[in-house]
Structures are given as C-alpha cells and as structure tokens.
N, C-alpha and C positions, 0 to 999 in steps of 0.2 A: 457370535451374530442373532440379530434378531431382525426382522422383515415380517413386517405384514401387506408383505408385495400385492402387487393390482394377480390372481389367480383369473382361471378361466373356468365358468359353472362345469362343473364337476360333479358324476354321479349323482343330483338328483336333490343337489343345492341350487338356492332358488338364488336368480339373481340377485335381489333384494336383501340377502340372506347375510351380515358377516365374520368373517370364522374369524374368529382370533386367536393365534398363533404360540399368548403366551400367558401365562393366569397375570391376575390384576395385579398379586403382590409386584412381578415384577416387572413391569411396565412401570411401575412407581419406581422400585431401582432404579430402573435407568432412568427415568425422569429427573430421581433425586441425583444421579450420576453425571446428566448432560447440566444442572443447574452446577451444580461443584466448579467441573469443571468449566460452566463460564464464566461466574464467579470469577475464581482463582483468573481467569487470564483478562478479567477487566480489573479490577485489585493491581497485577504486576501492569498493566498497560498506565495504570491510575497514575502507580511511582514513577515509572521510568519518565511519565510525561510533567513529572510535578519537581523530582529528579535535575532532570535535564533541561527545567522553561527555559535559562538563560537560552537556548541551542535552538532550542524550537521559536524565543523568539526571534533571535540573528538571524538563520532559516528564513520564516517567513518577512521579515525585512527583506532578506536578498529577492525571495522570486515576487517582492514586491516592486524591485528595481528593478529585478533582467531580467526574470522573465521563468528564465528558467536557470537549472545552476549547472554546472561539470563537475566532475573530482575534485577540482582543486580547489574548488571551493567548498565542500562540502568538506573534505579534508579540512580547512582553515575555517568551521565551522564547529565540530568535531574536536577539535585541540582547542578551541571557547577564545581564538578569534575571529573580526571582523576578516567576509571574507573579500575577499581580492575581488577585480572585473573577472570578468569571461575574458576568455585570449581573446575573440572575436566579436570583444565588445565597443563597439568606439565612442557610448558612452553622450548626456546631452550636450558637453561643451562638444565634445567629437565630430556628434552627424553622425549619421545611421550608413554604416559602410557600404560603399559602389558594390556597384552590382556585381562586379567582377572578382571584389573580397569579396563578400559574400555568398557566393559561389564554392569557392576554394576557402573558406577562414572552414572548414570543418569537417574537410578533410583527413582529419586527424581521426584515425578509428582504431587505433589502442588504448582509447578509453573506453572503460568499463559503460562507464554511462551515457558514453552516447553524445551528438552532438547539436546543436539548439536544434529548437521544436519544430522548424519549419521544415528538414530534411526529413520528417517520419512520417 
C-alpha cells in the first residue's frame, strides 16, 4: 500500500515542501497497473453489454413502460422473454390502482428487489 497521505509539518519540514513516499519508478508502476485494471474492466463491461444487447433493450423498454421492475420481470428479461406486467400494475387500459390497492400492493416484502419506487 502506497499513500501520499496528508502529514503534519514535522521536524523542520516546510508546509509548502512535498514529501515523496515512493520513487518515480514505483509511482509509474502503480499508475500503469491502475490503468491496466481500468482498461480490463472497461473491456469486460463493453463485452457483456454487447453480448446481452437484446436483454438491455428489453430492460430499457420495460423501464420506459413500467418505470420500475420487480424480480419476476428481471427473471423474464434474463431468460430472454418479454417481461410480464408488475404485480401491482394497473396498465394504461386499467387505469392507475386505487389508493387502497396502492397502499397494499407492495406489501410482499419477500422480494429481494423491493416494491414500487414510491415506497422507498
């Protein structure tokens, strides 16, 4: 672990004078390794997005329609299927859920994803 932490002025070292905790060669090696890690992660994320572009588009479409997704919908998307309507969805033809229904619709606390955004 290398750190150029903020140190107190000590034993005559001037406050404007910087203290170098490592050599330039070590700093260069650290910078190169950080760059390698970032580049590798970027390549991995790009590859994953490209390989799963259909799922990405299904998820974007579902989010535009429903605004939130529950775990059942995510399971559908990951299986390559169109996501079903959320359990509490009133839909454009059915109208918004009634106040009483809206208060109890998200009471299923077993879902690892959580309820509608309004509950959080």
